[in-house]
N, C-alpha and C positions, 0 to 999 in steps of 0.2 A: 373605619376599617372593619370589614366583615369578619365573622368568626372563622370562615374558611381561610382568609388571608392570614389571620393570626396564627392558626395552627400550621399553615404552610410555612410561615417564617420559622416557627419552632422546629418543624420537621427538617427544614434545610439546615438549621443550626446543629441539630442532633447528628445529622449525617456528617457534618463537618467535624463534630467533636468526638464522636465515638471511634474507637479503634476497630480492628478487624475481629477475627474469631476469638482472640485472646481477651477482648473486652477492654483494652486499654483506652485511655482518653487523653486528649490534649486540651490546652486552653482553648475555649471556643473563640471564634472570630467575633469581633464586635458587630452587633446588629443595630441598625438605627432604631431609636426609641419610637414606638408608634405614636400617632396623634393622640392627645389626651382624651378625646371623646370619640371612640370608635363608633362607626355606624352600627345600629342594632342588627342582630342576626335575623334574617328573614324567617318567618315561621315555617318550619320544615313539615313535610308530609309525614304524619304519624306512621310509624312502622306497625305492622300487625302483631303487636305483642299481646298475648293472652293475659287475662287478669292474673295477678300474682297469687300464689298460694304459699302458705307457710312452708319454709324450706327445711327439709330433713337434712341432717348432717351427713351428706353423701359425698365421699371423696371421688375424684375422677376415676373412671375405670381404665383398664388396660387398653380399651379401644378408643379412649378420648385422648386429646392432645392438651395437656395441662399448660395453662398460661400463668396462673397464680394460685398457689395452694399453701395453706398454713403460713401465710405471710411471705412466701418465697416464690420467685419467678422460676418457672419450669426450666430444667436443664437444657431442653432443646432450644430455648430462646436465649441461652447464655447465662442463666442464673441472675442473681440480684444485681450484677454489674449493669444489667439492662433495664433496671427499674429507675425511673427518674420522673421529675415533674417539670412542666413549663410554668412560667410565672410572669405575668404582665409587669409586676413591680420589679422584676429582675431583667427587664428588657426582653422578655420572652425567651431568655436563655435557659439552658439546663442548669438549675441551681443546685446540682448535686456534685459531689466529688466521690466517684466510685472507688478510687484508690484508697482514700483515707476514711471513707465511710461517713464523712461530714456533709452537711447541707447548709445552704445559706438562703433558702427561699424566704421571702418576706411575706408571702400570702398564705403559705400552707406548711404544715408539719405532718409527719407521719411516723408511725412506729408499729412494731409487731407487739400485740397485746394478747393477754389470755382472756378469752371469752368463756363464760361459764358453760355454755352449750357446746362450743366448737373447739375450744383449746386455742391454739395460736391462729390469729387472723391479722390482717393489715388494717390499722385504723388511721384514717385521714382526717385531719383537723384544719379547717380554714380559719384564719385569724379574723378578728373583728373588722380590720381594715383591708381585708383581702381584695386583691384585684382578680383578674381572670387567671385561673390556674387549673391544671389538670394532670392526672396520672398518665404516664406513658410507659408502656412495655415495648422496648426496642428503641430504634431500629437495630436489628440483629441480622446475622447471616440468614438468608431466605430459607423458609420452610415450605414444603409442598403440602397444601391442604386441599388439593383438588378432589380428594375422595370425600370431602365434607360439604360438597356443594348443596346437598339437600338436608344438611344438618343444621346445627344451631351454635351460636356463641352463647354459652350458658354461664351464669354466675349467681352467687348468693350475696345479698346486700342487706344491711340493717342500718336504718337512719337513727343515730343517737340524738342528734339535734338538727332540726331543719333550717336553722339559721335565721338571720334577720329577714330574709325574703321568703321564709317559709317554703322554700323549694318551689317557688311559684312557676319557674320555667322548666323544672325537671332536669334530667340528665341527657347528655349526648354521648354517642360512641362513634368512633372512627377506626377503621382498619386500613393499613397501608401495605402495598406491594411496591417498594421503592418509591418512585415519584407518583405512582398511580394510587388513587385512594378511593375508598367507598363513598366518600362524602360524609358530612357530619349528620348523623341520623338521630332523631329523637327516640329516647327509650321510654315507652309508656309504662305506667303501672307501678312505678316506685312510690310507695307511700310512707308517710311519717308515722308508722305504727310503733316503732321501737322494737319490732320483731324482725326476725330473719325472713326475707322474702326470696323466692326463686324466680329468676328472670331467664327466659328462653328466647333469645333473639335470633330470628331466622337468618342463616347465611345468605339465602336468596335475596334478602333485603340489602345486604352488604354489596352484592354483585349486581343489583338492579341497574345501577348507573352504567354498567358496561365497562367501567374503567379498571376495577380491581382484578388483579391476576392471582387467583387462588393457588396457582402453582408456584408462587414466589412471594409468600407473605413475609414481610420484614418487621412490621409493627402489628402484633395481633390485637392490641387494644390501646386506644387513646380514649380516656374517660373523664368527663368534666361536667359541671353544672352549667346551665345557660349563662351567657355572658353577664357579668356583674351581679350575679345572684348568689355567690358562694359565701359571703361574709358570715361567719359564725357556724357554718355547716360542719357537722361531724358525722362520718359514716364509717362502717366497717364493711370489708369486702373479702370474699373467700370463694374457693372452688370455681375459679374462672377457667373455662376449658371449652374446646370445640368438641361437640358431641354429634352423634348420628352419622357415623361413617357408612359408606356405601356397602351393600351386601358383598361379602367375599373379599373385601379389601382389608389391608392391614395398615395400621397407623405408621407415620414416619417415626424414625428413632433418632435421627440426627438432622441437622439442617440440610435441606435438599436431598434427603433420602426419602424416596416417594413411597415406601412400603410396596404394596402391590401396584401402585401407580408408577409414574415416572417423575423425576425431579422438576421437569418443566414441560409445558405443553409443546409438542413438536411433531413434525411429520417427517417420514423418511422418503427420500426420492431414490428409486431403485435404478441401478445401472449394472446389468448382468448379475453376477453373484454379489456385488457390492452395493453400497448405498451411502448417501450423505444425508445429513440432517438439514432442516430449514431453519434451525434455531441453535444458538450456542447455549450449552448448559451453563447456568450461572456458577455452578461448582467449578467450572474451568477458569473463572476469573482469577487473575493473580495481579499483584502489584509490587511496586518497588518504592522505597523511600530514598530520595536523592534531591535535597533542597525542594521538597514537595512530595506529594503522593501521586504516583503514576500507575495507571491501570494498563494491563495488557490481557491478551486472550479474550477480548470482549467485542471484537469486530471493528467496524469503521466508526470510531468514537473519538471524542475529545480525550487527550491523554491524561488530563488531571482528574483526580477522584478525591472525594472529601476526606477519606481516611484510609490508612493502610497499616496493618499490623506487620511490622518488620520481622517479627519472629516467625510468622507463618506465611507471609506474603499474600494474605487474604485481605481484599479490600472491603471497606464499608462504604455505603452509599451506592448510588446507581450510576453507571456510565451514561454519558450524554451522547446519543447517537447522532452522527452527522448525516445530513440529507443531501443528496446530489443537487447542485445548483444547475438544474437542467430542465429544459422544457420540450426537447425533441423526443417525446415518449415513444415514437415509433422506432427509435433506434436504441440499442443497448448503451449503457453509460460507458464512455471511453475514459481511459486514464493513460498515463505514461506517454505524454506528447510534449511538444515544445510549448503547448498551451495548457498543460495538465492542471494548472491551478484553477482554471475556470470552473470545471465541474465540481471541484472540491470546495472552493471558497467564493466563487462569484467575484464581486468587486472588492478592491482594496479601499480602505478608508483614508482619505487625505489626512496626512499628519500622523497616522498611526504607524509607529516604528515596528510594530509586530506584523504589519501588512507588507511584507517584502516582495511578494511575487511579481515577477515580470514575465511576459510571454515573448518569445523570440522567433519571429518569422524570418529573420536573418536574410537580408541586411536590416530589416526594420525590427525594432525592439519597442515594446509597449507595456504600459501599466494600465490595466483596466481598473477604474476607480469609481467612487460614488458620485463623481461629477462628470464622468465621460472617459476619455482615453488620452493618456499622455504618450506621444510618439517621439521616438528618437531614432537616429541612424546609428546602428551598432558600430560601423567603421570609425566614426568620428571619436568615439570614446574608448576604442579598443587599444589598450596600452599594456605594456609589460611591467609587472611588479615582481621582481625576483623570479621565482619559478612558477608564477601564477599569472599568465596573461589573461586579461579580463576586461569587461566593460567597466570603466571607472567614471560613473556619472555622479555629480554632486547632488545633494538634496533629493535622494531617491523617493522620499515620501511626500514631496510637495506635489501640488496639482501640475505644475510645470516648472522647469528650470532650463535645462538644455532642451532644444527641440521645441515642439509645439504641443498644445493640448486641444482637443475638441470637446467643447462644453455645450450647454443648451441655454438659450435665452430665457426659458420659462421654468425650467426645473433645475434646482441646485442640489437635490438629494435623490440619488438614483440607486436602484438595485440592478445588479448585472447577473445574467444567466447564460449558460451555454444553450444556444438556440439550434445550431446545426454544426455538422463537421463532415469532413471527407478525409481521404488519405493524405491530402496536402493542404487543407484549409480548415479554418474555424470561423464560425459566425457567432458573435456575442450580441446579446440583446439587453437593452436597459429599459427598466420600467420605473414608474412612479407608484409608490404604495403597493408594489408587487402586483399591480393590475394593469395600468395604462401603459401601452407600448410607446416608448419615447424615441428610441434610436436603435439602430443596428449597425454593426460593422463586420465586414468579412476580411480576415487576414489570410494571405496566401503565402506559404513557405517559399522563400527565394524571390518572391515578387517585389517589385518596387511600389506596388499599389496597395492601398487599403480603401475598400469600398464602403461608404457610409450612406445610410438612409435615415432621415429624421422624419418622424411621424407627427410630432407635436412640438411647438416652439421652433426657433431658428437656431442653426448651428453658429457657434462662436469659436473663432480661432484665437486661442489664448497663448501669449508668449510671456516670458519673464519681464521683458522691457518693451517700451515703445521704441520707435525708430531712433537709432543712435549707434553706439559702438557694438551693442549686443543683438541688434535686430534691425532688419530692413526688408524691403520688398524688391522684386524684380519681375519681369515678364508679366506685366499687367496688360493682358490681351484677351479681348472677347470675354469668355467665361472662365478665364484662367487668372490666377494670381500666384506669383512666386513669393515665398517668405523664407528669408535666410535668418539663422540665429548663429551666434558665435559667443558661447558662454563657457567660461572656465577652460578655454582652449579647445572646446568641442564644437566643431562646425557642422551645421546641418542645413541642407537646402531642400525645401519642400515646395511642391507645386500643387495647388488646389484647383481642381477642375470641376466646375458645376455643370448642370444642364444649361443648354442655350438660354440666355436671358438672366442668368444668375447675376445678382448685383452685390459687390463687395463695398462695404462702407467702413469708415474710421480706420482705414488701412495703415495709418501711421501710428495707431495706438497699440496697446498690448491686448486689446479685445476687438478683433476684427469681426464685423458682423456680416453674415451672408443672408441675403433675402431670396426667397424662393421665386423662381420665374412663374409668371402667370401662364402655365402650360397645360392647365386642366388636371394635373396630377395632384393627388391628395397628400403627397409627401415630398420631401426635399432630398434629392439624391446627388451625391458628389463623390469625387475620388481624391485622395491624398497620394501624391507620388513622391517617393524619395529619389532624389537625383544623386547619382554616385560620383560626387566630386567633393573634395575636401579643401582645395585651395582656390581662392578667388571666386568671382561671381560666375554663376552658370551662364554659358552662352545661349543665344537663341537656338542654336542648333541642337544642343542637348535638351533644352526645354521643349522644342518642337518634337523631338524624337519620342520623348516619354509622354507628352500630351497627346500624341497621335493615337495612342491606344488606351488612354486613361478611362474613357467612358465605355470601353468594351468590357463589360462587367463579368468577371469570373466568379461563379458561385461555388464550384467544387473542382477538386483535382482528383482524377481517378488514376491510381497507380496500379499497373498490372505487371505480372511477370510470366515468363514461359521458360521452360528448360529444354534445351536441345539434348536429348538423351544419347545422341551419338558421341557427344563430347562433354556433356553435363555443363555446358556453358549456359549462363543465365542471361536472359534479355529482360530489361525492365523498361516500361514505358510510362511516361507522365502525360496525361491528357487533361487539357484545360477546358472546362465546360461551363455553359451558362445555366440558368435556372431550369431550362427545358431539356437539358442534356445535350445541347448542340455544342460543337467545337467553337472556341473563342480565339480569335486572332489577338494575341496579347504579347507583352514583353515579360520575359522570365529571367530571373537571375539563376544561372546554372552553377551549382557548387562544384568543387574540384572532382568529387567522385562522379559527377555527371559529365562534365565536359571532357575530362581526361579519358573516359572510356566510350566516348561518343564521337561520331563524325558530324554532329550538328554544327552548322556555321554560326558563329557568334558575331556581335557587333564590336565596334571599337571601344565600347564602354565597359569598364570593369572596375572593381574596387576590392581591397583586402578587408576581409571580415573574420569572424571567429574560426571558420574552417579553412580559410585560405582565400585565394582569389575567386571572387564571384564574377562570372562573365555573363553579360546580358545579351539575350537573343530574341528576335522577333519570331514567334512560332505559335502554334496551337497544340503541339505535342512534340516530345522528343523521346528518344530511347537510347539506352546504353547497354553494353555487354560486360559481364564480369566472369572470371573463371572460377572453377570449383576445385578444391585441393583433393577431395576424397576422404573417406573415413574407413575404419575397420572396427569390428567388434572387440578386438584385442590385438595385441601384437602376436605374430606367428611364433611358434616355438620351433626354432631351427636347430636340428641336431648338431652336436659338436661345437656349439657356440657358447655354452655355459656349463658349469659343473652341476650335473643332475642332482647329486647328493646335497649340495648346498641349497639349491632351489627347493628341493623336497623338504629339507629341514626348516627353511623359512616358513613354508606352508604348514608344517607340523607345529611349529612354534605358535602360529596364529591359532591353529585348532586347539592346542593345549590350553591356551588362555581361556577357552570356554566362551560360550555364546554371550554370557553376561559381560564379557570384556569387549565384545565387538561393538557395543553401542553404549553411550552414557548420556543420552539426551532424549527428550520427547518432543523437541520442536522440529519444524520442517527443514531447517537448514542443516543443523548438525546431524540429525537423523539421516538426511539425504546423503551427506558426505560419507557416513558410515556404510550406507547401502551401496554407494558407488565403489567404495574400497572393497567391500565383500564381493561385488560383482566381478571386479577385475581378478581377484584371487580365485573365485570359482571358475572363471574361464581358463586361467593358467593351469589350475589343478586338473581340469578335464583334459586339457591339451597334452599334459605330460603323463596321463594315465592314472592320476590319483582320484579315481572315480568315487570312492567312499567319501573322501573329503569334499569333493565337488558336490556330491548329493547332499551332504549335511549343510553346506553353506546355502545351496539353493533352497533347501527345505526351510532353513531359517529365514531367508529372504521372503519366501512365500508367506511364512507365518507373520513376519513383520508387516509386509505390505497389505496382506489381507486384513490385519488388525486396523491399519489406517483406512482401508477401503470399506470398512463396515463401522457404522456410527453407534451401534448398540452392543452391549454385553449383558447377557442375562435379562433381556427385555427392558433395560434401562439405558438412557443416553450416556455415552462415555464422557469422561472428563478430559482425557488426553488421547492423542493418536486417533483423530477422526477429522472428517471434513464437513464443512457447513457451506451450503449455497446461500449467498445473500442476494435475494432477488431485487433489492433496492439498488445495489451497486453492481449487480450482474457479475458476480465474482465468486470464486471458490476460496474459502478460508480454511487453512489447516490449523489444528489445535495441537501443539502450542505454537503461538506466534513467535517469530524471530525477526529482529532488525526491521520492525515496522511493517511486517507483511500483512497486518490487519489495518492498523490505523492509517498507514500511508499506501496500502496495497503494494508495498515495495518488494522487489526482488523475486516475484513469483517465478520468473523464468529460471533464475538461479536455483531456487529451492526445488521446484517441481521437476526441473530438468534432471536432477539427481535421481528422483523417483523413477522417471521414465527410463533413464539409462539402466537402472537396476532391473526394472521390469523387463526391459529388452533382453537382458542376459538370462533372466528366468525363462523367457519364452524362446530364446535361442536353444536352450537345453530341454525345454518342455513346452512345445508350441501350444498345447491345449490350454495352458494357463491363461493365455491371451485370447482365447476364443470369446465370442460374443456371449456365450452362456456362462463363462467364468469372469475373469477380471479385465478382459480387453476393454469393455466400455468404461471402466474406471480409469485405466491408463489414458484412454482417449479423452476423458473428461479433464484430466490434468493438462493435456496438450491444448484442449479447447480453451482453457482458462488463459494460458499465456500466449497461445498462438492460434486463436480461433479463425474460422472462415468468415467472410462477409455473409451476412444473413443468418448467422447462428442465432437460434432463438434464446440462448441463455447467456452468451458472452459477446463482448465487442470483438471486432476483427483485429487480430494481431495486437493483443494488449501491450506487450512490452516493446515490440519492434515498431519503429517509426519509419514507414516507407519513404517519407519525404527526405529524411536525413540518411536513411540506409543503414542505421544501426539501432540498437536498443537503448531504452532509458530504464534505469533501475527504480526511480522514484515515481510513484503514482501521483503524489500530491503536487510536486514541482513548485513549492512555494518559496524557494530561495531567491535571493537578489539576483543571482546569475542564472536563474531558470532551473532546468532539469539537469540530471547528471547520470553518468554511467562509469563504473570503475572497471570491473573484471570482464573484458571481452571474451576471455577464455571460458568463463562459466556460462556466458551467453552462448558461445559456440558449442559447449557441452550440451546445453539444453536443445539446441537446434539439431546437432548431430544425433542426439538421442531420438529425435523424431524420425530421422532417416533410418536409424537402426530398427526402430519399431515398425516403420512402414515396410522395410524390406522383409522383416520376419513375417509380418501378417499379409504381405503382398498388397498393401494399400499404396498404390502408386501416387495418388493425390498427396498423401502425407510425405512420401519420398520427395516429390517435386517441391512441395512447400519447404521441407527441411533443407533441401539443396539451396533454394533461393535465400532463405534466412541465413544459412551457414556461409554461403558464398559472399553475401552482402556484408555480413559481420566481419569476415576475413578481409575483404577489400577495404572496409572502413577502418579496420585496425591498422592496416598498413598506410592508409592515407592520412588519417586524422590523429591516431595515437603515435605512430612511428615516423610519419613524414618521409616515406621511403624515397620519393622523388627529390626532396630536398637533400636527403642523404647522398643521393646519386649525382647531385649538382646538375640537374637538368634545366636550370634557369629560374629566374625570379618568380615567374608566374607559377611554376610547378612546386615551389617551396611553400608548403602550407603553414609553416610555423612563422610567427611574428619575428621580424628582424631583431637580433639581440638575444633571443632565447638560446641558451648554450647547451641544452641537453638534446640527445638524439631521440628522445621519447618523452611522453607524458603518461600519466596514469589515470587521472579523472578528467573526462570530457564534460564540460558544462555547456549549456545552450549558448552562453555568451563568453566562453573562454575555456581554459584548461588548467590543470593543477598537477604539478609534480609532487604528489603526496598520496597517502591513503587515509581512509577514515580512522585508522586505528594505530598507525605507526609512521614515524619519519624515516625509518631505516630503508636504505636503498634496496636491500634484499627483499623487503616487503613491497616497496613501491613498484619494482619491476617484476618481482615474483608473482604478484597478484594476477598478472597476465598469463601465467603458466600453470594455473591450477584449474581443475583437476588434471593431473598428468595422465593422459590416456589418448588413444588414437582418434579422438574427436577434435584434437587441437593441433593437428599437423601444421596448420597454417602459420603458427607462431614462429617457425624456423625456416620459412621457405626462401628467405634471402640470406645466404650463408655469411657473407662478409658482414652484413649488418648484425646478424645474430651473434657473431663472435664479439663485436663491439658492445652489444647489448649485455652479454654475459659479463664482460669486463666491467662495465658500469655497475651492473647489479651486485658484483662481488667487490666493488672498490672499497667498501668499508670492512671487508674481511681482513683478519690479521695477516693472512698470507695470500690474499687475492684469489682464494679457492673456497669451495663450499666447506671444507673441513675447518676453515678459520672463522666461520660465522659463529655468532653467539647462539645460545640455545633459543629455540623457537624462531629461528630465522630461516627455517625450511631448507636445511642442507640437502635433503633428499630431492626436493623439487629442483634445486639448482644443479645437482648432479644430472637429473633427467634432462633439464634444459640444455646443459652443456653437452650432453651426449648426443643431442640432435645435430650438432655441428662438429663436435670434437670428442668422439666417444673414448678414444684411447686415454686422453688426459683426464677425462671425467672418471673413468674406471680406476686410473692410477690414484687419483685423490680419494675416491671412494674406498679403496682398499686400505688406506691409511687409518680408517676408522671402523669399517664394517667388521662385525655387526653391532658395534657398541655406539649407537647414536639413537636419538629420539626421532620418531617419524612425525611428519605433518599429519594433521587430523584425517585427511582424506587419502593418505598414502600408506603403503605397507612395505616391509622389507622384501617380501617376495616379489612384489611388483617392481620395485626399484631395481633389484638385481636382474630380473627378467628384461626390463626395459633397456638398461645399460648395455647388456650383452647382445640384445637383438639389434639395437642401433649400431653396435660395433660390427655386426655382420652385414647389415643392409646399407649403411651410410646415410647420406643427407637426402631429404625429400626433394623430389624433382617436379612433381605435379603441383599445381596451385598458381603458377604465374601465367598460365595460358600457353606456354611453350610446348608442354607435353600434356596431353589429355587422355582420358579413357572413356569407354562407352558404358562403364558401370560405376555406380557411386562408391562401391567397396573395392575399388581397384586403384592402387597408387604405385609410384615408382620411386626408387632411391638410387643414389650413386655412391659407389665405393671404389676408390682407386681407378677412376675413369670407366668403371663398368656399371651398367644400369641393372638394378635388381627390381624385378616386377613382382608385386604382391597383390593377390585378389582373394576374396572370400565369397563363397556361394552359399546363400541362405536357403536355397531350395533343394529339393530332392533330385531334380533333373540336372544333368551337366550344363555348365554355363560357359559360353564362348566369350572371352574378354579380348577386346582389341584396343590397342593404344595408338595414338596419332602418329607415332614413328614407325608404324607397321607391325609392331610386335603383337602376335596373337597366340593365345593358348586356351585350353579347355580346363575348367575347374570342376572337379567332381562335386556332387551334392554335399552340402553341409560340411564343407572343409575349405582349407587354405590351399593355394598353390603359390609357390615361390619359384620364380625362374629368372635367369639372367641372359 
């Protein structure tokens, strides 16, 4: 074993053992004992150390950074807690106990002694039987030494006894910046004179390898004699320091305090008056201790970290950055898809229970593995388990069990990568040794087909069993072979169609071989078709039907939208294309939101899957239309509908609490909620003439958002409240992280949507703040991250929104057994409605149209997939999207392969249903558009309340949100219950008493929303209608200076003055 390997082992162990900034330690993890005769260390290149001179007793100056002086480690490195030794005879572990001050090293001893010339110095003694051992300072919280790049690591040393080897190999030094090291470098010129000698080791030699990061030094000195030459050695060392600071610079005073420099090397990317960093400040890193040490605020990294100081939440060790498993470099890295685990993880390892990820093309479900692909039909295993309908397949970590697997005759260990993707498809590639292309497969959402290409070896169709009760064949015709499986009650029928001349052999076995036809092609191409039948043997008719289009290969699905601004109706088209961009005549499984809103003719073949009935159609494209409910910047303030004094007092109470009370977080989610709340209050205050209060709130919002929108303070990179652009993952990361927004890229639309909503209110009241010269580009940057355009140079298209499914996914990593998931559709709608608001204010019609599409699709999916509105209306079995036997009218979490009546944080019904109603604002009108349903929804949500009303809910079960939801369909009863408690109740984190009071009484005046179902539409996005006592109340807001003419589909027309509301009936 080389010296480098030995020291690396030690470094890893110290990173594991040391605590955070407080310097605590835990028992080190066991390290395997090295081989008894390690390989000798290669002769290093001598560093250009000048000949030593007698060392004067010169203490470090104020411009130096002390490492070790008078026997003590410098405070900036954490003090003596961070002095230790590694020792071969102790298994290369840290043989010190910093807490008790004891040590158990078998090779070396040390103590602070009094030298006649120097006073206190550190003396190190190697025992006569010493193994390889050395002094270590650190690893400690990182210190920025960038300003010493032209300086030296200087120290004084005196050899008391040169030992049995007479110091034949000399000394080595190493410096670390986390996992990056200088290399082990020979220190020339140390002699056995018995006198103090001065060593001046150039920092340039430490950085020559290009690995060391001077901006983040964690171990300023690792010092040791050459391997196996230390026995009997005794030396004293003093005045270890970094010297030679750059002209005009000041030394760091604390870990990651850069003096005149900065804590870490970074660049700023400018956007208007704002900017983002390209690097996370290591001072931002935080951690938690919970059955392990977990890091956050560190980007897209592995969650585990070697150490964490629970008292300070400061980690020790270095985060392990994840790299995208992605080869399509001409496109930005996508996340949040039904195949989202592929760019994060690549292949799953057979038998590894931690590799749970499945991708869901629905009706096909697959597990991409290190041997190929396991294919299952989702419908066969889709079952009801209490309130959690889901795919229930046995042995999910095996190569195959239910269904079939595609393996390779020549390669049994493969790596998988994302090769290409489109709006509705994904192509996975497998390689051997990360180099040789072995196989590719294209999965298409809704399609019965998976298209395979094999470049090396032959494909093998693997099943759990040979022919018998669990497996058999059908439709053996020309280049087709049907394979059925029936395992653990899960029936699958797959049809494999090869190129003309394909030969199938050993078809009765559980390893069916496919031989490539002699057609001159250098690869083997075939298609696997899922046949939508669960009972009995597939007929020749169904086999013929799906085989007829099996070799019409779809390479991508292009999904486009358009908005008819006369009604704001959205049209969505799905176009199936080959590798040249030409239309492909294929068979497509249309999901409920597709066929219910389309006039596309479908075939007789259909099957129930996770979203409902999938109907199959022969086509090359289809389109469908969905309505838009409309949005408003806030609810209008209608005279004589509320008590002015009460509303003013609620606003005054908010103001009296002071700005410090308006926010209690520095992460992107809870900060965003605070800003959304403030924006609503600012709008109401302005509307009722409380201009001073509105001005103060808007000024506070400007201050808060401009802080987030600039990454530096005083010339140094911020620690909190800033954004970082990660060019590897093509994403924007807010510091601090919340709910996996870094590690999983989770919830960006939720978090950043609150920011955009707050920015829109600032700009509604001060349009200049959103100009291109001020903070408009930063607001648009947030939008680009969670809802970017195709071809954006920095971000993938529509990160969170999945065009194929028509709704958003919350999780970027999507590594769960049931695939991806999304919970709060209302927070998604808030983020997309905020885009509309911002677009209307800035007159960016492309943003307005995009926001309308995303909002309308989110609304439609909410009613189809979360609420099963057609099943509620008893429109027939095909229209019922919920699995038979499910007894709730709604669900809360949609999974790729199922749904769950629950939340991530609570089993309470008030939370399970309430999560779809926050934030309470005019961007979520859609949640109440079916009145009868909404009344039953409220009843269910309040069924665990002591009195069946919001007042009977437990604390922190969102009474105010439930009053608001109830008021959307029954304002009088909502107000009556509200008045039994007001104002003595606790608010939900994103809600205020002023807003709740205003909301309840405004809905009491206007009635129930009438737009959104398509029966009544308007020609402006900020135009909606309500119904009260059989009278329609029309509301519109004009964001421009010029008058606006608004027209509704029932013929109602009126003019809205500039920058104001109009309410008519």
